[in-house]
N, C-alpha and C positions, 0 to 999 in steps of 0.2 A: 638345262631345265627350263621350261616357260614361265614365264613372268605370270602371277596370275594377280587380275583385275582387285579392286577395291572391292570390298564384300559388301552389299549392299544392307543399308539400314534395316535392322530385325523389326517385322512387322509386327503392331501391337494390335494383340487381340480386340478382336471387335465384339463391342457390347451388345448386348442383346437389345433389340427393339424396344423401347416403351410403351409398353400398351395405351392405345389413343384414348384419350378421354374427353367424352363431346364435351359440346362448347356450355350445356347447362353447370354440368359438374362445374367447370373454372367459373364462371360467371358469382354460381354461389360458394365457390370454397369457403369464403370470409365470413360467411353467416352462418351461424349456428340456429340449433334449432329451434329456440325461443324466438330468435328474430327474424327469424322466418316466418313461424308463427303471426308476430307481431305484425309483419307488411302485408302477409297476408288477409286477418285479420281487417284492419285499417283499410284495408284497397276493397273489403269485401262491406263494410261501414258506408265507404265511400259513395258504392253503387247501390247499397241498399238509401241510403239517404237521396240519391237521384231517381230512382224508382220509386219513392214515396212520395215528393217531391211533385211527379208529375202525374201519379194518378189522382194525389188531392188537388192538382190543378185544374186536371178534366174533368173532377164530381164538382167542387165549390167556387170555380171560378162564374160558371153562368149564372148562377144562383147569386154570388156578389155583385154581378153587373145589374141583375135584374134590381137587385133592391136600391141602388144605389141611383137607376131612374126613377122608380117608387118615389125614393124618397128628394128627389129633385121637382119632379111631378107637384111633389105634397106640398115643401114650401111653397113652391110659385102659386098655386092653388092659394093657402094659407095668406100667402104675402097678398094676393088678388084680392080677396074673399075680405079682408078687416083694416085694408087701406096702411099694412106696414110695410116699409121700404125692405126688401130682402134681407141686404145690408147690415142694419139693423137688428132682424131675425136670426140671422147668423151670428152677432155679437151675442145675443140674450142666450143661447143655446153653449155659447162657450162658455159662458158665464155658469150653467146649468152643468157640464160636463167637468169643470171645478168643481161645485158641491156636490156631485154626483161621487169624486174619487174623495171627497175628505167624508163620504158616510152617509150624506143627505138624500133620499128619497123619494119619490112622487107621492107613493105608498109608505102606510105606516110601518116602518119596521124595528125593530129590537135595538137598543140604544151600542154602540161600537166600541166604547170605551170604558162600561161598567165591566165590573170584578169578571160577570162572565164572558161579554165581549170577547174582554182582553186576556181571561183563560184559553178563549178560542184561538185567539190569533197569536198566542205563543205555542199553542200546540202546532198549529200550521207552521209555526217558524222551523222548530226544533226537528217535526217531522220531515221537514225538507217539501212540504205540499206546497204550501206557498198558493192559497188561491187568488190571494190579491184582491177582496174585494174591503178590505182592511190594510191601512198602510202609516205609517206615521207621519206624521205635516210637519211637526216641529223639529229642528235642530238636534236639539236633546234626544227628542225617540229616535231621532235616526244613529246617531251618534250611540246611541244605548243598541241600539238593536244588533249593530256591527261588532261589538264586544259579548252580548249575549249571543248571538248567533252561533256567534266563533264554539266556544263552548258548549252551546245547549246541542248544536249538528253533530259535533263529534262525541259526546256523551250519547246519544240519540243511534248512532252507527254502531258504536260500542252495544248498546241493549242491542239492536238488529244482533250481530255478529253473535253473542252469547246466547237468545233465542234459537238463531239458527245452527247453534253446538246442541241445547238441550234440544230440540226438534226431532234433530236426525241420529241421537242419542236415543230419543225415545222413540222412533220409528224402529231404528234399529233391534233395538230390548223386544219389541213387541213382534217383530220380524221373526227374530231368534225362538224366543219361543213360540211362533203360528210352527215354522220346520222343526221346532226339537219335539212336538208332540206331534206333526206327521208322521217324523219317522221313526216314533215310538211306535203310534197304530201299524206300521206295516212293519214293525218287528228289526228293524237297523239300527235301535238302542236299545238299552235297557231301561226297564221300568225305573224312579225318581230312588227306591227301596234298595234296588242294585245298585244302582250308579254313583251310590255317596258317598263313598270311597275314588272313586272317579273323578278328578279335578276338572277333566274339560272328556269329552265325550269323541270319539272319531269323528260322526258326521257332524260331529261343528266345529271341530278344530280350526282356524282361520277362517270361518266363516263369515261373509259381511254381507250385509245389502246389496244388493244393484240399483243403481242409479235409474233405471227405468218403473222400477218397483215403488221406487220415492216419489217420483215425476206426478206417477200417477194417484198415488194416495193424496198426496199434497195439490194437485190438480183440480180431484174432488172435493175436498176440504176447501178449495180455495170458492170452486164453482156454488157449494152447496152457500158459503159463505155470503156471497153475492146475490147470490137467489134468495135468502133470508133477508136480505139487509132490502133489496130492491124493490121488495113484498113491503116494510113496514116504510118506502121514502116515497112511495106512488100512494099507500094510502094516506100517510099525514101530510106532505107537500102537498100532494096533485101535480104529482109527475106523470108521466106515461113511462109503461114499465121497462120498455126501453131506452128510456131517457134515463132512469133509475140504473140500470145495468149500467149504461156509459158514465153516469154520475162513480157507482163505484171503482170501476177499474180507472176513473182520470184518478181516482182519490185514494187508492187503495196501491196502487205504483206513483205515486209521490208526483205525479207529472202538476194536477190542479191547475188545470187553466181559469178554473174559477166564474162558466160562465151559468153553472148549477152551485149556488151550496146550502146547505140544508143547516137547518134550524137557524133561519136566520127571521121567521116571523117574531111579532111584537109579544105574542101570545100563541098558546096548541093547547089543543085535549091534550091531556095530561103528560103535560111539561116537563116535572122533573123527569118521569120514565122514559119519554122520548130523548130527552138530553143526555140520561143514560146510557140507553140503548145505541144511540147514536154516538157515543164513545166509546164503546168496546167496541162496535163493527167497525169503524173508524182503526183502532187499535188493532185485533186480533187480523185485518184485511189487510192491511199494513206489512204486519209481519210474517204475515203466510206469504203472500204473492215477493216480497223479498226473500223468501226463502224458497219463494220455485224461482224466481229469475236466477239466483245462482247455482238452483239443480241444472235448470238450461242451461245456463252457460258452460256445465261442464259436458251437455250433449254438444254443446258448438266446437267447443275445445276438443271431443274429438273428431267430429268432422273436418276441423283444421290440419290436425294428424295426417286423416286419411287424405285431403287435398297434397297433404306436401310428400307423403307417398307416393301420392299419381303422378305431381309432379316432378317425383325424381329421377335420376338417371339408374334405368335398369341396369347397367353395364358398367358404375362402378361400384365395388364393395366398399371403398372407402367413404364417397360421400352416402352412398345409400348401401347402409347394410340389409343382410338377410332378416324377412319378419322376426323370425325365431329367435335370429341373433342378438344377443347383449349389446347392448351400446358402450361404449367408451367413457368412464367412469371421469369426473375433471378431477383434478387433483389427488390422483391416486399415482403415489410413488412409493414402487419398491426398492428401496435402497441393498448395494450389494447384488446387483445383476450380473454387470459384469465380473466381479468376482465368483460367484458362482458359475457360471459360464466357464472359464477358466479350470476350475475346481473340478469341475464333472468334465472336463476334456483329458485332466491328467488321472485322472480316477478316483474311486472311493476312498477316502481318507480314511484311517486308522483308526481303530473302535475308541481307544486311550485318546484319542483327538476329538474323537466325537461324543465322548460321554462328558457331561457338563459337572462342575467342580461339586465339594459337599455340600459348597453355602448356595447352589443354585446359577453362577457365574459362569463365564464360558470361560474356559481354560487360554493361557497364553499361545498354543499351537493357532487358535484362531487369530488371525490379526485381521484388523480393519483399516481402510484408509481415512484419510480426511474428508475426501467425498463422501463417503459413506457415512461416517459422520455426521456432515452437514445433512445429508439427507435423512437420516433418522432425525435427526432434530424437526426437520419437516413436517418427517412421518408425527413426530407427536402433536407439533401444531396443527394439522390435519385434523388428527382423532380429538382433540378439546376443539374446535371449532364443532365439528359434527355432533360431539357431544353434549357442545352447550345448544346448538340448533334442535337437536331430536329433544330436549327440555323445553326449551322451549313453544316448540308444537304438542306437546304433553306426550310423547312416543319414546319409549324407552330403548335403550339401546340394544342392540339384537332384536326385536321386535317387530319394527319398523324394514318390508323391503322396501326394497331402493325403485324410489316411483320414478328415476328418468326415465326406464325403460318402456314406462306407458306413454310419457311425454306430460307428464304432471310431476313439475317440479313440486318444493316445498310451499312456494307461493306464500302471499297474502294476506291480510284478511280471511272473506267469508271461504277464498280455495284454498290458502293455509286450514282454515277448519274442517273444510271435507277432503283434505287430503289425508288417506289413508284408512276414512272412515268408512269407505263402500269399496264396491267389490273394483269398480270402472277404474278405480284412482291408484287403488293400490296393488295389484296386480296384474302384470303384461297380460296382455290380449290377443 
């Protein structure tokens, strides 16, 4: 009988080749959506600053050079005409600059540190406008400003956020009423007499205003407010209308350069009425433009989400899911998955084992491992955290759809206020 040779080792089954993933997925695998949006926004802001610096340098640099040349000629002509040495003349001008910083002007102006002037100053401090025409010169004033501005600016930002919440709620109420009236005219909703028993009409269930409509309303109100304020400043202060519009934008947006400052003369015609109008215009303008900026930030965030989708990998479903596919939730723990798969493979359990006991507890036929018990405790902790977050955001449990699918997480501050209040921040689009 011929001897058989050694048997060859058994061949291992070949594993199916893994789907190749492009390099962009490997580079961005460690970045989540929020981090990618933050990095992209930081890069765009950097490019925006570079573009703005380029434009302003091209527009303003020739004028600055011409002004420096004219000023040098003026100093030399004055020194030659009056027999004053140019170094002594520059020393006098430096002293005048110090007096200018202390509030002294060549023309007669209102006192800076009487009660109305001090009230105007603290208003510019807590609103973060900071014109710079009045600054504390003493050590005590500077030390007090640090503590005063800390609490004053924080309280004013809270006031702006509460104003944003009220104005969004008011606009949503008015737009909802207009929509209901339009639907009733079209016969799609019952009349108020017939709809008394129905708590929520079908055509308005879950309806929320669009961010574009809110942006349009706030933009129109801000333009009308700025036009009215500019007309007042042009007639009272003697500025040009374009300069008045420029002052309104700089003030309402809390930029506050200080080159143009209202209510600085010693006396005005109808002075009390003008100061009251100046205060109301600035207050309403700052609140309205603050709300407008936050609504525009939603559009910027939508543009960032679109750019992230365009920059994503279309061949990797794990990194870039389909537009209609729901995203994976964080902290989504499902205990007992392995045990349920094993039980499903063995077949359905008997009816006696599936039926709960008389007190609602599970029967002894259903076993749970320590791993499942620990996972269930994690689930309880996650649900508790979710409930606390929804309570803080003012949204009851089960009433708010997940905003993660649209790229709008809970957020803080103004974004947290507008979350789930507009159509674009509530449902996936």
